[in-house]
C-alpha positions, 0 to 999 in steps of 0.5 A: 163815633167818627165825625161831628155835624153842627146844626144851626137851629136859629135861622136868623143868624149864620154862625161859623162852626169849627171842630177843634178836637174830638176823641176818635177812639176805636171801640169794640161792640157794646164798649162805652167811653166818654168822648170829649169834643172841642169846638168854636162858634163865631158870629159876625158883628151884625149877628151878635147885635141881633142876638143881643137884642132878641129875647131868644137864645141862640140854639144849635145841635151837635150830631154824632156820625159813625164811620159810614156817615150815618147819624148815631141816634142813641147812646149805649143807654138808649138816650138820644145822642143828639145834643142841643145847646142854648147860648144866652147873648143878653148878658155882657160878652164876658159872661156868656152862658152855654148850657147843653140839654 
């Protein structure tokens, strides 16, 4: 894995994603290792109000890219590598819930 791509799946808001840190470890063919990814996502005030009023969660995906900028489709166990996330804005801001699928 060489890079991360964030994909906004909630088209009525425009978040700002920032990659904070990613483990860029060189692996040999067939070698497995967990990779920690740290990122932040921020919204302007209007988008936060819009998200709080609607019934649907904010959704986005993280795609992993190799050293040739091609998307890594599956992990070594043949599980889809792209991860999708939902953030529930219906709760008070100090209790936002984020779950990865």
